[in-house]
C-alpha positions in Angstrom: -24.9 18.6 17.2 -21.4 16.6 17.2 -20.4 14.1 19.3 -16.5 14.5 20.7 -14.8 10.6 20.2 -11.7 11.8 21.2 -8.6 11.5 19.4 -10.0 9.1 16.5 -8.0 8.4 13.5 -11.1 9.2 11.2 -9.4 9.1 8.0 -10.0 5.6 6.9 -10.4 3.3 5.0 -7.3 3.5 3.0 -5.8 0.8 0.4 -4.7 -2.3 1.7 -1.4 -3.0 0.1 1.3 -5.5 0.8 4.8 -4.2 1.3 7.7 -6.2 -0.2 11.4 -5.3 0.9 14.9 -8.1 0.5 15.5 -9.2 3.9 18.5 -11.3 4.4 18.7 -11.8 0.8 15.2 -12.9 0.6 11.4 -10.8 -0.5 9.7 -10.7 2.6 5.9 -9.3 2.7 3.9 -7.3 5.2 0.5 -6.6 4.8 0.4 -2.7 5.9 -2.9 -0.4 6.1 -0.9 2.8 6.9 0.3 4.1 3.8 -0.6 7.7 2.3 0.3 10.3 -0.2 2.6 13.2 0.7 2.8 14.8 -2.8 2.0 13.6 -6.5 5.7 11.7 -6.9 6.0 10.7 -3.2 4.4 8.4 -0.3 4.3 7.5 3.1 4.6 4.1 4.4 4.0 3.7 8.3 5.4 0.4 9.8 5.6 0.0 13.8 9.4 -0.2 14.7 9.5 -3.7 15.1 8.6 -4.9 12.2 10.8 -7.7 10.4 10.5 -5.9 7.6 11.8 -2.2 8.4 15.5 -3.7 8.9 15.4 -4.7 5.2 13.8 -1.4 3.8 16.5 0.5 6.1 19.6 -1.5 4.6 18.5 -1.4 0.8 16.5 1.6 0.6 13.7 0.6 -1.5 10.3 -1.2 -1.0 7.5 -2.3 -3.3 4.2 -1.5 -2.7 1.4 -3.9 -4.2 -2.0 -3.0 -4.3 -4.3 -5.9 -3.0 -7.4 -7.3 -4.9 -9.8 -9.5 -3.7 -7.9 -12.4 -5.6 -4.9 -12.2 -3.2 -6.3 -11.1 -0.4 -5.9 -14.6 1.4 -2.0 -14.2 1.2 -2.1 -10.7 1.8 -4.1 -11.2 5.2 -1.5 -14.3 6.1 1.5 -11.8 4.8 0.0 -10.1 7.9 -0.4 -12.3 10.3 2.8 -14.2 10.7 6.1 -12.3 11.4 9.1 -12.9 8.6 11.5 -13.2 11.7 9.8 -16.8 12.6 7.9 -17.7 9.0 9.8 -17.4 5.9 7.4 -15.6 3.7 9.8 -15.2 0.5 7.4 -18.0 -1.4 3.9 -16.6 -0.3 4.0 -15.0 -3.7 4.7 -15.3 -6.9 7.5 -12.6 -7.4 9.5 -11.1 -9.9 12.5 -8.4 -9.0 12.6 -5.4 -10.2 16.4 -3.8 -12.2 16.9 -2.6 -8.7 16.4 -5.9 -7.2 13.0 -5.0 -5.9 10.5 -7.7 -4.8 7.2 -7.4 -7.0 4.2 -9.3 -6.3 3.3 -11.1 -9.7 -0.7 -11.1 -8.9 -1.0 -7.6 -7.5 -2.6 -6.0 -10.6 -0.6 -2.5 -9.6 3.1 -2.6 -7.9 5.2 0.6 -7.1 8.6 0.9 -7.0 10.1 3.1 -4.1 13.1 4.7 -3.0 13.3 5.9 0.9 14.3 9.4 1.4 14.0 9.8 4.7 12.5 7.7 7.6 10.3 10.4 10.3 10.2 8.2 13.4 7.3 8.1 16.3 6.5 6.7 19.2 6.3 2.7 17.9 6.5 3.6 14.5 9.2 4.4 11.6 7.0 6.1 8.6 9.1 5.8 5.4 9.1 8.6 3.4 9.3 7.5 -0.6 9.8 8.8 -4.1 8.1 6.8 -6.5 10.8 5.3 -8.7 8.0 3.3 -11.5 4.6 2.4 -11.6 3.9 -1.2 -12.7 0.0 -1.9 -13.9 -1.5 -5.0 -15.8 -3.2 -4.1 -18.6 -6.7 -4.8 -17.7 -6.5 -2.0 -14.7 -5.3 0.8 -17.5 -7.9 3.0 -19.4 -7.6 4.6 -22.9 -5.6 7.2 -21.8 -2.6 5.0 -19.9 -4.3 6.4 -16.3 -5.6 3.8 -13.3 -8.7 2.2 -13.8 -10.2 2.0 -10.3 -13.8 0.1 -11.3 -11.4 -2.1 -13.0 -8.5 -2.9 -10.6 -11.4 -2.3 -7.0 -8.7 -2.2 -4.6 -9.4 -3.6 -1.1 -9.5 -1.2 1.2 -8.9 -1.5 5.1 -11.2 0.1 8.2 -10.0 0.9 11.3 -10.8 0.4 14.4 -13.0 -2.5 13.6 -10.2 -3.9 11.3 -11.9 -4.8 8.3 -11.8 -5.1 4.7 -14.1 -3.4 2.2 -15.0 -3.4 -1.2 -14.6 -0.5 -3.4 -17.7 1.3 -4.1 -19.5 2.8 -7.2 -18.4 6.4 -8.9 -20.5 9.3 -7.4 -19.7 11.6 -10.3 -16.2 13.5 -12.0 -14.1 15.4 -9.7 -14.8 19.4 -9.7 -18.1 18.8 -11.2 -20.3 19.1 -8.4 -19.7 22.6 -7.1 -20.3 24.4 -10.5 -23.5 24.3 -9.7 -23.1 26.6 -6.9 -21.9 28.9 -8.9 -24.9 29.0 -11.5 
């Protein structure tokens, strides 16, 4: 028997990221827990409409998505606790600019540079539909096949409604292998 708990969003946890964008000529950083995959080369970053970062994203049509690991969690958490409108967060992280001027956090083990294709608005939110232009990864989190190794990466996860940070867990097994036993 299941209990109806209302319209609870039950798709958490999600990877915790810091979004970077140029705002008024300076990098601004925002902690984000609402990101999603909408295709093999498209992602969505959903931000409350009032965020300062949104104006820079809408002006440049560019942003970076920087995965958070435990080493950068204190800075990432701070990025989500103060507004760029009131606090200059440009020096919160060491960063480099990609060729198109998008700020990328040096400490982040994986950064995706994205171009905004569209903005989908819902009550109180702007969801940026993005194409992934490039993904930069530290060598230590890339396996021999050139793919990300999440066991080495260990991204921090965000869970809601408790607003908790979680560690990634153990590998259960390879995808598309468990169902084979049903057909034997």
